[in-house]
C-alpha positions as CSV (number, residue, x, y, z in Angstrom):
1,M,66.8,-13.0,-1.5
2,K,67.1,-11.2,1.8
3,S,65.2,-8.0,2.6
4,D,67.0,-4.6,2.9
5,R,65.1,-4.2,6.2
6,N,67.4,-7.1,8.0
7,H,70.7,-5.5,7.0
8,L,69.7,-1.7,7.8
9,D,71.9,0.1,9.7
10,T,70.9,3.4,10.9
11,N,74.4,4.7,11.8
12,S,75.6,4.1,8.6
13,A,76.6,6.9,6.0
14,D,74.7,4.9,3.2
15,A,71.2,5.4,4.8
16,K,71.9,9.2,5.7
17,D,72.5,9.8,1.9
18,E,69.3,7.8,0.9
19,V,67.1,9.8,3.2
20,S,68.4,13.1,2.3
21,S,66.8,13.0,-1.3
22,G,63.3,13.9,-1.2
23,S,62.2,13.4,-4.6
24,F,63.5,9.7,-4.0
25,S,61.2,9.1,-1.1
26,L,58.1,10.3,-2.9
27,L,58.9,8.1,-5.9
28,T,59.3,5.1,-3.7
29,W,55.8,5.9,-1.7
30,I,54.2,6.6,-5.2
31,Q,55.5,2.9,-6.3
32,G,54.4,1.4,-3.2
33,V,50.9,2.9,-3.5
34,V,50.4,1.7,-7.1
35,G,52.3,-1.8,-6.3
36,S,49.7,-2.1,-3.9
37,I,46.7,-1.0,-6.0
38,G,47.9,-3.5,-8.7
39,R,48.1,-6.5,-6.4
40,T,44.6,-5.7,-5.2
41,T,43.5,-5.6,-8.7
42,V,45.2,-8.8,-9.8
43,R,43.8,-10.6,-6.4
44,F,40.3,-9.5,-7.3
45,V,40.3,-10.5,-11.0
46,R,41.7,-13.8,-9.9
47,N,39.1,-14.2,-7.5
48,I,36.3,-13.5,-9.8
49,P,35.7,-17.2,-11.0
50,S,35.6,-18.7,-7.9
51,R,33.3,-16.1,-6.4
52,L,30.8,-16.9,-9.2
53,Q,31.0,-20.6,-8.6
54,N,30.6,-20.1,-4.8
55,K,27.4,-17.9,-5.8
56,Y,26.1,-20.5,-8.1
57,M,26.9,-23.5,-5.5
58,R,25.1,-21.7,-2.7
59,Y,21.9,-20.7,-5.0
60,R,22.0,-24.5,-6.3
61,N,22.1,-26.0,-2.6
62,E,19.6,-23.7,-1.3
63,K,17.2,-24.7,-4.2
64,K,17.9,-28.3,-3.5
65,R,17.0,-28.1,0.1
66,L,13.3,-26.7,-0.6
67,P,10.5,-28.9,-1.0
68,R,8.8,-29.2,-4.5
69,R,6.1,-27.0,-5.3
70,K,3.0,-28.5,-7.0
71,T,0.4,-25.3,-6.9
72,K,1.0,-21.6,-6.9
73,S,0.7,-21.6,-3.0
74,K,4.0,-20.8,-1.2
75,V,5.7,-23.6,0.5
76,Y,7.1,-23.0,3.8
77,V,10.1,-24.7,5.6
78,L,9.8,-25.1,9.2
79,A,13.0,-23.8,10.8
80,G,13.9,-23.8,14.7
81,Y,12.2,-25.8,17.3
82,T,8.5,-25.2,16.0
83,T,6.2,-28.1,14.9
84,K,3.7,-28.4,11.9
85,A,0.8,-28.8,14.4
86,Y,1.7,-25.5,15.9
87,V,1.8,-23.6,12.6
88,N,-1.4,-25.1,11.5
89,R,-2.9,-23.8,14.8
90,R,-1.5,-20.3,14.2
91,F,-2.7,-20.4,10.4
92,A,-6.2,-21.4,11.9
93,A,-6.1,-18.6,14.7
94,N,-5.5,-16.0,12.2
95,A,-8.0,-17.3,9.6
96,V,-10.7,-17.1,12.6
97,Q,-9.5,-13.7,13.5
98,Q,-9.8,-12.6,9.9
99,I,-13.3,-13.7,9.7
100,I,-14.2,-11.8,13.1
101,R,-12.7,-8.9,12.1
102,K,-14.9,-8.8,8.3
103,T,-17.9,-9.5,10.5
104,L,-17.4,-7.0,12.9
105,L,-16.3,-4.2,10.0
106,G,-19.9,-5.4,8.5
107,L,-21.8,-5.0,11.5
108,I,-20.3,-1.4,12.0
109,L,-21.1,-0.3,8.5
110,L,-24.6,-1.6,9.0
111,V,-24.9,0.4,12.4
112,F,-23.5,3.4,10.8
113,L,-25.9,3.3,7.8
114,V,-29.1,2.9,10.1
115,I,-27.8,5.9,12.2
116,M,-27.5,7.9,9.2
117,Y,-30.8,6.9,7.9
118,K,-32.4,7.8,11.0
119,L,-30.4,11.0,11.1
120,L,-31.2,12.1,7.7
121,D,-34.7,10.5,7.6
122,P,-35.4,11.4,4.0
123,L,-38.8,10.0,4.1
124,G,-39.8,11.6,7.4
125,N,-43.2,13.7,7.5
126,T,-44.7,13.4,4.1
127,N,-47.7,15.3,5.3
128,E,-45.6,18.4,5.1
129,L,-44.1,17.7,1.7
130,K,-47.7,16.9,0.7
131,Q,-48.7,20.4,1.5
132,I,-45.7,21.9,0.2
133,I,-46.5,20.4,-3.3
134,G,-50.2,20.8,-2.9
135,I,-51.3,17.1,-3.4
136,D,-53.1,14.6,-1.4
137,K,-52.3,11.5,-3.2
138,I,-49.9,10.4,-5.6
139,D,-52.5,9.0,-8.0
140,D,-53.7,13.0,-8.3
141,L,-50.7,13.6,-10.3
142,A,-50.9,10.8,-12.6
143,Q,-54.7,11.0,-13.0
144,E,-54.7,12.4,-16.4
145,D,-51.9,12.1,-18.5
146,P,-51.3,15.3,-20.8
147,F,-49.0,12.8,-23.3
148,S,-51.5,9.9,-23.6
149,D,-52.6,8.9,-27.1
150,T,-56.2,9.6,-26.5
151,G,-55.6,13.5,-27.4
152,A,-57.3,16.5,-26.0
153,A,-60.1,15.1,-24.0
154,N,-57.3,13.9,-21.3
155,Q,-55.8,17.2,-20.9
156,I,-55.7,18.5,-17.2
157,Q,-58.3,20.8,-16.3
158,I,-57.9,23.6,-13.6
159,N,-61.1,23.6,-11.4
160,I,-61.5,27.2,-10.6
161,A,-64.0,26.3,-7.5
162,T,-61.0,24.5,-5.8
163,V,-58.5,27.2,-6.8
164,T,-60.2,30.2,-5.2
165,P,-57.9,32.0,-2.6
166,S,-58.9,32.3,0.7
167,V,-58.3,35.9,2.2
168,T,-58.8,36.7,5.6
169,P,-59.8,40.2,6.5
170,T,-57.5,42.3,8.7
171,P,-59.5,45.0,10.9
172,A,-58.4,48.5,10.0
173,A,-56.5,50.6,12.2
174,T,-58.8,53.4,13.5
């Protein structure tokens, strides 16, 4: 079968008649587009089994190349021009750096806590607190327990002699 393009003569009258019809050229263009879509779809569907087979073979070959895992730990495959000794040195260096980081973080937190303790000073001057509360010793608070089993004999008694207010006279304005 010979192509029409081989025998196409642009000067012939037949060629001029074919081009003059606008609907015919539109129809041939639509047929070309639909044919192209059809051929592409058929080629895609025909290649699906081989693509699936290639994908499975790639997966299987990749799994065969990997070393067997005996534990949960990840197994690494050395690639390129590195050596096992170099990789072990890098892992050891990373472990040492991690220990140093954790130690420094702990020291920084400890220093921060010491600074905050000194800054806030919760037990600073207890003499002022004793004056505010009005006690000299902690034992004075628990000397007589009003809730003990012995009854009314152990209730707190107020000593009026010690509670007398001290009044300082102010000079009168004359």
